[in-house]
C-alpha positions in Angstrom: 86.9 40.2 59.5 86.2 42.7 56.7 83.3 43.9 58.7 85.2 44.3 61.7 88.1 46.0 60.3 85.2 48.2 58.5 83.8 48.8 62.3 87.3 49.5 63.6 88.3 52.1 60.7 85.2 54.5 61.2 85.4 54.1 65.2 88.9 55.5 64.6 87.4 58.5 62.6 84.7 59.1 65.1 87.4 59.3 67.8 89.9 61.5 65.6 86.5 64.0 65.0 86.0 64.7 68.7 89.5 65.4 69.4 89.5 67.9 66.7 86.1 69.1 67.9 87.9 69.5 71.5 90.4 71.6 69.6 88.2 74.0 67.8 85.3 74.4 70.1 86.9 74.4 73.7 83.6 75.9 75.1 81.6 73.0 74.3 84.2 70.6 76.2 85.8 73.0 79.0 87.5 76.4 77.9 90.9 75.8 76.9 90.5 72.0 78.1 91.5 69.0 75.7 89.1 66.2 75.5 89.6 64.1 78.0 91.3 66.0 80.3 89.6 67.9 83.4 90.2 71.2 84.6 92.3 71.0 87.5 91.4 72.7 91.1 93.3 72.8 94.2 92.3 73.8 97.5 93.7 76.8 99.4 93.0 77.2 103.0 91.6 80.3 104.3 91.2 79.6 108.2 90.7 76.5 110.0 88.5 74.3 108.4 87.7 77.3 105.8 88.7 76.7 101.9 88.4 77.4 98.6 88.9 75.6 95.5 90.7 77.7 92.9 91.4 76.7 88.7 95.0 75.3 88.8 95.8 78.3 86.0 95.5 81.2 89.1 98.9 81.8 90.5 100.0 82.9 93.9 101.3 86.1 94.0 102.3 86.3 97.6 101.3 88.0 101.1 100.6 91.0 102.4 99.7 92.1 106.1 96.7 94.8 105.6 96.5 97.2 108.2 93.1 98.1 109.9 91.6 99.9 112.9 88.3 99.6 115.0 86.1 102.5 115.0 86.3 102.9 118.6 89.0 103.8 121.4 90.0 99.9 123.5 92.5 100.4 126.3 95.3 98.1 126.2 94.9 96.8 122.3 97.8 97.9 120.3 97.2 100.0 116.8 97.1 98.9 114.0 95.6 95.3 113.4 96.5 93.2 110.7 94.4 91.3 108.0 96.8 88.3 107.0 96.1 88.3 103.4 97.6 85.6 100.5 96.9 87.2 96.6 95.9 84.6 94.0 96.1 85.9 90.0 94.8 84.3 86.7 94.1 86.5 83.5 93.2 90.0 85.6 90.5 88.4 87.9 92.0 87.9 91.8 91.3 85.7 95.0 92.4 87.1 98.5 92.3 85.0 101.2 92.1 86.7 104.8 91.8 86.5 108.2 92.0 88.7 111.4 92.1 88.1 115.1 90.8 90.8 117.6 94.1 92.2 119.8 91.3 92.2 122.8 89.6 90.1 125.1 87.1 92.5 126.6 85.6 93.1 122.6 84.1 91.1 119.9 82.8 91.2 116.1 79.4 91.4 116.3 77.8 88.5 114.8 77.0 88.6 111.1 73.7 89.5 109.5 72.4 87.6 106.6 75.4 84.7 106.5 73.5 82.9 103.6 75.5 83.5 100.3 76.4 79.4 99.7 79.9 79.0 98.2 82.9 76.6 98.6 80.7 74.4 100.9 80.3 76.9 103.6 77.5 79.8 104.4 79.1 83.4 104.1 77.8 87.0 104.6 78.0 88.5 100.8 79.3 92.2 100.2 79.5 93.7 96.8 80.7 96.9 95.3 82.7 98.9 92.6 86.4 100.1 94.0 88.5 102.3 91.4 92.2 101.8 91.1 92.8 105.2 92.5 90.5 104.9 95.4 91.2 106.8 98.4 89.7 104.4 100.6 92.7 103.1 102.9 92.0 99.7 103.1 91.5 99.2 99.4 94.4 101.1 98.6 96.5 98.9 99.9 95.3 96.1 98.6 95.8 97.8 94.9 99.3 99.0 95.7 100.4 95.2 96.2 98.8 94.0 93.3 100.4 96.8 91.5 103.7 96.7 93.2 103.8 92.6 92.0 103.9 93.9 88.4 100.3 93.5 87.6 98.4 95.6 84.9 95.7 97.4 86.7 91.9 98.1 85.3 90.1 101.1 85.3 88.0 99.5 88.9 87.6 96.3 90.4 84.3 94.6 91.2 84.7 93.4 94.4 82.4 90.7 96.1 83.1 90.3 100.1 82.5 86.6 101.6 82.9 86.8 105.2 82.7 84.7 108.3 83.1 85.2 112.3 84.6 82.3 114.6 84.5 82.6 118.0 83.5 86.3 118.3 87.3 87.2 118.0 88.2 86.5 114.5 86.7 87.1 110.8 87.9 85.5 108.1 87.2 86.6 104.5 87.8 86.2 100.6 87.7 88.5 98.4 87.1 88.4 94.4 88.3 90.8 92.5 87.0 91.5 89.0 87.9 94.0 86.3 85.2 96.6 85.7 84.8 100.2 85.5 83.2 103.1 87.5 82.7 103.2 91.4 80.3 102.7 94.3 79.1 105.6 95.6 79.9 103.7 99.6 82.8 101.6 100.1 83.0 100.3 102.9 86.4 99.2 104.8 86.6 96.4 107.4 85.8 98.2 110.6 82.5 99.4 109.2 81.4 96.4 107.5 82.1 94.0 111.8 81.7 96.5 114.3 82.9 95.7 117.7 80.8 95.1 120.6 81.6 95.0 124.5 82.4 91.7 126.0 79.6 92.6 128.8 77.1 93.1 126.3 77.5 89.7 124.4 77.0 87.9 128.1 73.9 90.3 129.1 72.6 88.7 125.5 73.7 85.6 126.0 71.5 85.5 129.8 68.8 86.9 127.9 68.6 84.3 125.6 68.6 81.8 128.5 66.0 82.8 130.4 63.3 83.4 127.1 61.0 80.1 127.7 
């Protein structure tokens, strides 16, 4: 009986020590997580079946329509076009999920090159650059202005990583990751530079060529 009591005593001591370590050394047990607790994640839809996983510490700031225009003139298409964008924030890091549908049926987005970055269970085209918060880039000025309007403190610059997917030729879905940084890239590509358009007739001709290749 005494042996059983001693065993139980040391078992309780060990449990108390582990819980104490989880408080003092959170990096060993998961950032800001108590022992025995999992870091919670939630799934946020980007477009259709495409989603991202965000930790529960991210807060949804809201949604904004970000304007863009094609680099070419397309008869009958209303301008500007819009990127439907949702913004999430945690401790100075932002995730922006967005999509746009081309407002014409005679032009398509060109297929994306190098759609090889694996994240959130899908393959993406990934592009990275650094944007200063005082940028005159029309697209990124809209994102930064919206973040500022939500009462957020801004760093000198944001390191931006863009994850993109193309759907049915007329839809681009993206995730933009903003993290605090310094400096600026020599080139900050806007939406219409990253995703040029091609006429539907060109698409059909290319499909016919592919069909006749043995």
